[in-house]
N, C-alpha and C positions, 0 to 999 in steps of 0.2 A: 504494500500500500504506500502511496506517495503521501508524505506529510505536506500540510499546507504551506510550510515555510521552505520547501525545496527550492534551490536556486535553479532558475530556468530562463529561457528567452535571452534578452540582451545581457542580463546580469551573468548568466552562465557563460555566454560568449566572451564577455570581458574577463571572467575568471580563467577560462581556458587560454585566452591570449596571454595573461600574466603567467600562467603555469608553463606554457611553452617557452616564454622568455626566460623564466627562472631555470628551466632545464637547459636551455642553450648556454646561459651564463655559467652554470655549474660545470657543464662539459668543457667550456672554454677555460675555466679556472683549474681544470684537472681533477675535479672531485671524483672519487672512485665510483664506478658504476653501481655497486651495491648500495652505497650511501645515497646516490641520486635516486635509485629505485625506491628506497625506503622513504625518502623525503616526498617523492611524488605520491606514493600510496597514502601517506599521512595527510597530505594536502587534499587529496580527493575524498578522503573519509571524514574530513572536518565537519561537513554539513551535508544534508541530503541534496542530491542533484537529480534534475529531471530534464532529459533531452527532448524538447518538444518540436524540434525540426530535424530533418534527416541529416543536415550538415553537422548538427550537434551530436547526433547519434554516432556518426562516423568518427568525429574527432574524439569524443569521450570513450568510445569503444577501444580505439587504439591506445589511448592513454592508460586505460585500465590494464591492457596487455603489457604496456611498458612498465607499469607499476608492479607487475608480477601477480595480478589478481584476475585470473581468467574467469573465476566464478562471477565476479562483479560484471565483467563484460557480457557473460551469458545472461545475467539478470537484466541488463540493459537491453539486450536483443529481444528478450521475452516480454519485457514490460513496456519499454518506450518505443521500440522500433516500429511495431505494427501501426500505431496511430500516426507516427511521423511519415511513414510510407504512404498511408492512406491519404494524407494531406497533399501529397505530390500530384502534379498533373499525371493523368493516366500514362502518357508516353514515357515518363521517367521512372515508373514504379518497377518495371522489370529489371532495369540496371541496379536500382537500389536493393532489390531482393538479392541480386547476385552479390553485391558488395557485402551485405549482411551474411550471406552464406559463407563467403571467404573468411569473414571475421569469426564466425562460429567454428569453422574448421580449425582455425589457428588457436582459438580458446580451448577447444576440446583436446587438441594435441598437447597444449601446454599443461593441462591438468595433471597427468596425462590420462586420457580415456580413449583407448584404441577403438573399442567397439563404437563409441559415440562418434569418433573421428571418421570411421568407415561409413557409418550411416550418414553423416553430414556430407561426405564426399559423394555418396550415391545420390543424396537429395539435390546436391548442386548439379550433378549430371542431368537429373530429371528436370530441374529448373531451366537449365540451358536448352534442353531439347524441346521444352514446352513454350519457349519464347515465340512470339509472332515472327514470321519470316523477316520483316523489316528491322527487327531488333537483334537478330542473330549476328554475331560477328566472331571471326576466328580467334581474335585475341583472347576472349574469355576461355575458350577451350584450351588455348595455349597456357594460360595462367593456371587453369585447373590441372593440366598435365604436369606443369612445373611444381605446383604445390604438392600434388600427390607423390611425385618422385622424391621431392625433398623429405616428405614424411615417411618414405619407405613403403608407400602403398603402390607398388608397381602395377598391379592389376587395374587399379582405378586410373593410374596414369595412362596406361595403354588404351583403356576405353575412351578416355578424353582425346587421345591422339587420333583414334578412329573417328570420334565425333567431329573433330576439326576437319578431317579429310572428307567426311560425308558432306559437310557444309561447303567446302571448297569445290567439290565435284559439281555442285549445283550453281556455281557462280559463272555467269557468261564470260566475264573478263578473265577467267582461268581456263577457258576451253582449250587453248593451245599449250597449256602448262600441266596437263593431267599427268604426263609421264614423270615430269619433275616432282610434282606434288606427291605422287604415289611413292617415288623413290625416297623422298624426304620423310614421308610417313614411316616407311620401313626402317630407315636409319634411326629415326627417333625412337621407334620401338626397340631397335637394337641397343641403343644407349640405355634405355630403361632396363632391359634384360641384363646388360653388363653391370649396372649398379646393383642389381640383385644377385650378382655372382653367377648368372646363367650364361656362361660363355658360349655354349653350343647354340642356344637360342639366339644370342646376339649375332653369331656367325650366319645362321640361317636368315636372319633379318637382313643382313648385309647382302647376301646372295639374292634375296628377293628384290632389294633395291637395285642391284646390278641388272637383273632381268628387266625391271621396269624401264630403265633407261635404254638398255640394249635393244629391247623389243618395242620401242616407242612406235606408235602408229604414224602413218604419213600425216603431215601437217602439225605434228607436235614440235614445239620449239625446244629442241635439245641441241646445244652446241658444245664445242670443246671446253668452254669455260664451265659449263654445267658439270661435265665429267671431272674436271680438275677440282672444282669446289666440293662436290659430293664424294669424289674419289678419296680425299683425305679422311673423311669420316668412314668410308667403306673399308679402307685397308686397316683402320683401327680394329675392326672385328674380323676381317678376312685378308690379312696381309699377302697371302699367296695369290690374290687376284690382282696384284699391282700391274702385272704384265698386260692383262686384259684391259684394264683401265687405260693404260698408256697407249695401247693399240687403238682404242676408241678415240682418244684425244688426237692422235696423229691423223686418223682418218677424217676427222671433222675440222681440221684447220683449213680455212677457206683458201682456194687457189690464189685468190687476190691478196692474201695476207702479205704484208711487207716483211723485209728482213728483220727489222727491229721487233715486230710482233712475234715472229717465229722464234727469235732468240729468247724472248721472254717466256714463251711456251716451253722451250727446251729446258730452261732453268727450273720452271715450275714442275715439269715432269721429273727432273733429276731429284728434286726435293721429295716428291711423292714416293719415288722408288727407294730413296735413302731411308725414309721413315719405315717403309715396308721391310726393308732389309734389317733395320735395327730391331723391329718387332719379331723378326724371325731369328734374332740372335747373331746375325752376321755383321758384327760391328765394324770390322775393318773395311768390308765392302760398302757398308752404309756411309762411313766417313769419306771414302774415296768418291762415291757417287754424290754425297752431300756437298763436297767442294765444288762440284759442277753446278750446283744450284744455290750456293750461298752468296747471293748478290742482293743488293737492295733494290727490289722491283717496285714498279709503280703501283702494283696491286697490294703492296704490304702496308699495314698500319703500324707495324712494329717489327722488331728483329727477333721474334720468338724462335726462328729456325736456328740462329747462331747459339741460342741458349740450349737447344736440343743437341747441337753439335758438341758443345762443351761437355755435356753429360756423357755423350758417347765416347769422347776422347778419354775422359777419366775412367769410365767403365772398362775401356780397352787397355788401361794402364799406360796411356800416352800423356802423362801429366805435363811434360815440358811443352808439348804442342797446345794443350789446353790452356796453360798459363799465358802463352803468347797470344792466343785467340782472345782470352779474357781481357788482356791488356788492351788489345785493339778495340774490343766492344766498349770497354769502360771509358777510354780517353775520348772516344767519339760519341759518348753519351747516347747510345742507341737504346730506344725503349725496349724493355724486357731484358735484353741480353746484358745491358750494363749493370742493372741491379742484381741479376743472377751472378754475374762475374764478381761483383764486390762481395756478395755473400760467400761465394766459394773462396775468394782470396782471404777472407778473415779467418777461415778455418785452416788455411794452408800456408800462411805467410812465413811461419817460422821454419818450414821445411826447406833446408838448403839443397836437398838432393833432387827435387823434382819441381821444375818451374821457376827456380830462382834466376834472376831477381824480379821477374815480372809480377809476381803476386805483391811484393812489397812496393814496387814502382806504381802499380795500379792503384793501390790504396793511397800512396803519397799524392798522386795526381788527383785522386777523387776528393781529397780533403778540402780542396778549394771550392767544390761545388756541392758536396754531399756531406754535411757535418755529422750525419748519423753514423758514419764509419769511425768517427773520432772518439766515441765514448765520452769520458770526462775530460779529455785533453782538449786544449785549444787546437783549432785546425793547423795553425803554424807549427806548434810543438809536435803534433801528431805527424804532420808531413815531414818535418825534420828528422824525427826518430825513424820513420820508415825509409827515408832516403839513406840514412846512415846504415840501416840494416841491409838495404840493397847493395850498397857499396861494399859492405863487409862480405856479403854472399858472393858477389861477382865483380871483383875489382876490374875497372877498365871496360865494362860492358858498354856497348854503343848507345844504349838508351839512357844511361846515367846522366850524361851531360844535358840531354833534352829535359829530363825531369828536374834537374838542378836549375835550368834556365826558367822553367815555369814557376819553380819555387821562388826564385829571386824576383820575378816580375809580379807574382801574386802576393807574396808575403814580405818580401824584402824591399819593395819600392825601389828596385835597382834595375831599371831598364837598360842601363849601360852594361852592367854585368851580364844580364840575360842576353843582350844582343851579341856580346863578344862570344858567348857560347854558341848561340844559334847560327851565327855566320859559319861556324865550323860544322855544327851538328847537321844542318840540312844537306851537306855534301856527302854524308855517310850513308851507306846502304840501309834502306828501310826507314830512314828518318825524314824523308821529304813528304811528310803527311800534312794535312790541312792545319792541324793544331800547331805544329812547329812553324810552318810557313806564315800562317796568319799572325802568330805572335811576333815573328821576325819583322814583318811589315809594320805592325802596330808599334813595336819598339823603335823602328827607324823613323816612323812618323812622329812619335812623341818626343824623340830626340832631334827632330827637325833635320833628318839626314836623307830625306827622300831624293833630293837633287843628286847627291853623290851616289845613293843606292841605285838610281836608274842606270848607271853606267857600269854596275858590277855584273859579273856573269849571270845570265838568266838561269834560274833553277826551277824547273817545272815540278809540280807535285806528282806523286806516284799514281794518283787516281784521277779519273776523268771528272767525277763530281767535285773533287777538291779543286781542280783547275778552274772549273766553272765558278765555284765560290770565290776563288782568289781573283778571277776576272771581275766579278761583281764588286768586290771590295776595292780593288785598285781603280776601277773606273769612276767611283764616286764615294763609297762609304768611308774610305780611309781618311778622307778630308777632315772628318770630325775628330780624329786623333791628333791632329797637329796642335802644337802649343799656340797661344796667342801670338800673332805676327809671324807664324811659321810659313814656309815657302811650299806652295803646291805647284810642282812642275807638270802642268796639265798635259802637255804634248807627250812627255815621257811616260806619264801614268797611263794614258790612253794606249800608247804603243805597247806597254807591258801587259795591260789588260788584254789586248788583242793577242799577244803571244800566249798568255794563259788559256784563252779561249781556243786558240788553234791547237795547243797541246792537248786540251780536253777533248776536242773534236776527234783528233787522231786516236786517242785512247778509247773513246766511246765506239768509234767505228771498228776498231780492232776487236772489241768485245762482240759487237753485233755480227761481225763476219766470222769470228772463230770461236767465240765463247770463252776466250781466255781473258783474264783480268783480275781485278780485286773487287771487293764488296761494293765500293762506291761507283763502279762502272756500269751497274745494271739498270739504273732508272732511266727509261727511255723518255719520260717527260722532262727530266733534267736535260737530257740530250737535246730535246726539242727546244727548250728554253735557251740552251747554249747556242744553238743554231740561230735563234732570233737575235740574241745579244751580239753574236759575232757579225751578223749581217749589219747591225747598227754600227759596230766598230768599222766595218768595211766602208760603210757610207761616210763616216767621219774621215776615214783615211783616203777617200776619193777612189775606192776600188770600183770597177765597172759594174753596172746593174746586173749583168748576167752572173757574176760571182755571188751576189746577194740573192738573186732568184734561185740559184742552186741550193743555197742554204735554207731558204724558206721552204723549198720543195722537200728537202730532207726532213725538216721539222714537221711538216704537215703529214708526211708519210709515216712518221714515227708516232707522233702524238699531237694532233692538230689543236691549235687555239687561235683566237681571233687576231692577235698581234701579227701572226704570220701573214694573214690575208691583208692586213693593213700595210705590212712591209712590201708585199707584192704590188699593191697599188702604188706605193712610193717608187718602187723600181720601174714600173711601167711609165710613170710620170717622168722619171729621170731619163728613160730611154727614148721618150718622145714617140712611143708606139700607141696610136689611138685605139686600135682594136684590142691590144693587150690591156690598155687602161680600162676600157669598158668591161672586158671580161673579168678583170681583177676586182672592179667595183661590184659587179654582180656577185662574185664569190664572197666578198666581204659582207655585202648586204644579206645574202642568204644565210651565211654562217651566224651572223649576229642575230638574225631573226630566229634561227633554230636553237641556238645555244646561249644567247645573251652575250652582251659585251658592254660593260659599264662605261667604257671610254669611246664608244661608237659615236662619231660626230658626222652624220651625213651632210651637215652644212659645210663641212670642209671640202667635200669633193663632188657633190651632185652637180654643181654648175660646170665643173670640168667634164663630167660625163656628158652633159647636154651639148657642150661645145664639140666634143669628139663624135657624138652621134650625128651631129649635123655634118661634120667633115666626112664621116663614113657613108653619108647618104641614107641614114636611118633616122630621120627627124621624127618619125611617127612614134618612136620609143621614148621621146622626151617626156611625153605625158605620163608615162608609167613612173618615171623618176620624180616628177613633180608631185604625183600622188603619194609616193613614198616619203618625200620630204615633208609634206603636210601631215601624213600619218605619224611620222616620228615626232614632229613638234607637238602634235595634239596629245601624245602619250605622256609628255612631260608634266610634272606638277607645276603649280603656279610660280613657285620660286625659280625652278629651272627654266620655265618659259621666260620669265623676266630677265634671267641671266643670258639666255641664248637668243632673245628676240632680234637683236640687231644683226647677228650673224645669219640667222634664219631668213630674215627679210632680204638681206643683201644677196644670199645664195638664190633665193626665190627669184629676185629681179634679174639676176644674171642668167639663170636658166630660161626665164621667159624671153629674154633677148634672143636666145638661140631658137626657141620655138616660134618666135614671131616671123622668122624668115620663111617658114613653110606653112604655119597655121596661125596667121595673124589674129583671126577672130577669137580663137581659143585663148591665145596668149593675152589679148586685151581683156577678155572676159575674166580670166583668172587674176589679172593685175588689179582690176577694179575692186575686188574684194579686199585687197591688202593695201591699196594706194593711200588711204588715210593714215594707216600706221607707218608706212614708208615715209611720207612727208613729215609726220610728227617726229621722226628720228632726227631730222635736220642734219643728215649725213650726205655730204657732197656725192660720194661714189654711189650710194644706194639710190638716191634720187636721180642721178644721171642715168643709171641702168633702167629705171622705171620710164624715164623720158625716152630712152632709146626704143623701148617696146612700142610706144606710141608713134615714134618717128618712123620705125620700120613698117608699122601698120598703116602709115599714111596720114595720121592725125597730127600734122605739123603744128597746128595751133596749140593744142594741149601739150604737146611735147615741148614747145618753146616756153610755155608757161612754167612748166616744171623745171626746165633748164635754167631759166632766169631766176626762179625762186631759189635754186640750189647754189647759184654763183656766189652769193655772199657767205656761204658756209665754208668756203675755201680757207684752209689753214696754211698760209705760206710757210715754207720750210719743212712741211710734212711731206715726205717723199711720195706717199700714196696719193695725197690730195693734189700735190703739184702735177702728178701724172694725169689724174682724172680731170683736173682743171684745163689742162692742155687739150684733151679730147673735147671737153665741154665747149670751149670757145669755137672749135670747128663745127660742132653740131648745132650750136646756136646760129652760126652763119648759114649753115645749110638749111635750117628751118626758115630763117628769114628769106633766104633766096627762094625757097619753095612757095612761100606766102606772098611773093611779089616784091621783094626788096624792102626798101624803107631805111630808116636811120640805122646806124650801127647799133648792135645789141647793147653796147656799153653806154650809149647815150640815153640817159633817163629824163632828159628835158627836151 
């Protein structure tokens, strides 16, 4: 029974807000979890509470669970939830019932009450199946399967997996994905069996998934990427099937796939086969095959594969190789593998016989970025101790000077000392990595030695992606490291940036052709970005357009993005090729329309397209581009329209000049809509173009009116205005002549 003084409504909402804030503050202050739980329970029990809206039911239910009182959560669901749900709009009640069902499952499991939990899971299945078709969604079945698996109720989880699949099968937008959905269902069932320790059932589920993909009906959307994505799950249960998966991948790579895409596929297949070999206990073979796939690929979100390789190396008794790989992963701060490497190093750092000095150097270098490795020591003291340990373990090792240089720059505020070491370090085998070369250049900049450094022997990085990064840094970013008043030798820096980009290009293309290289050579999108940046450097260096066109072509073939199409437009303009310019503009427009391009500025080029279409004898197409220009401008918000209005109107007027030569009526009709805004700009050039449309169309009187109105807007000394003013004087004379002569245009009296 609810007491009359129970906290409810807005007062309860305010109380819950305060309770949430208190919980957050206690967590931030480091209060132990058991103390926070006890304090929360005491606060909730201080007075009666009545949740009279569904939002309050949900919030209070989860707070009771956090407080460790599942019985109170169940009382809330039994007493308060029914009325709160009944008060909701009918369309929202089904989802509310589902949420309460998940709360009940969690509460019963916490008690623990297994029989009650199983009954609640079954009730939730029935609740989901009974929802009206428009309220059914696959996410709820997913959640139920996840919850059931987490609670160890595999049978319930697998029924939910089947329920989700039945719903998917009826969705029209999944019609072409039935084979994929069926395979994914079998693999999820396999994972559920595996969690229950049912290895043979898991293997049979994997084989069923394999059959679903291999026997996909015509019209099913199954490509090589589907096989690779599901293949990794499949071989987790049936590693002996790796060869069949790889065969399917090879058979489904499109004939039109470029070399870069094919190389990425080869690396992904190598990984898949390596994982299968490791699961079969063939570690040396797995490591050898794994090296062929251990590249940073564009499909990766982390470096989990290197972490697996570390474990295989250690399991195979190859600790020295593991230590060197761990060092590489850590100093390059790769997601997953760097953390795994540091954890391994902390347990092995004192062992001089296997992996020294890389374990110690790894931790010394990590201290500057990851203080969790330092324990109670300061990062500087910890790094110094580990450097001394590494020096004692392996005196004279090639990596010692690099680590010492990073220590001096990070903890010793000694750029000069670090630079002296690095000038020598980067010449040594294996030390021309991004970390060392970046620090070298930043030290040179901070010491204002860039001018002298520009004439030292060029040292390329050992990896393609590293050279790309160095090219970016030297072309602009390094400027920020200069001291006040420091010298920036721009020409020399651009020349060096170009050299780094060219070195990276050669390394990327060697990887694409042969598969040989290091981890940083594998990302084909980075390769594409390098091609774009190198094309920009070639433009600055005055290289011919065809060199830049070749680079943009390579980038588009590997991993297209809008700047390449913008670059091709620039190349066509520089080459003076009208047909190529129109084709490049069309490609840019279509790519931006299909994929988006935040820096797309049609007002920068549509007038040039119109001019070239007229030259090519294709003036009828100008109308298409005028429509595109208007469409682009109309999609801008008010602020962007205000910012771009002047450029838009000038481009519009220039394009209409070209249209007026063949379609004067259409050009004038379109001009009339925007003429008031054009005249309001009071821009000499824009008004002159508007007048030209009228002049070409034969309306000399109105053209003269606009020309004479624009003449006073001339800004003497402004190069563009001076040029336009020269044309204007001639056009005024022409209009006066056409109108029968009269006083000179400049005589106003």
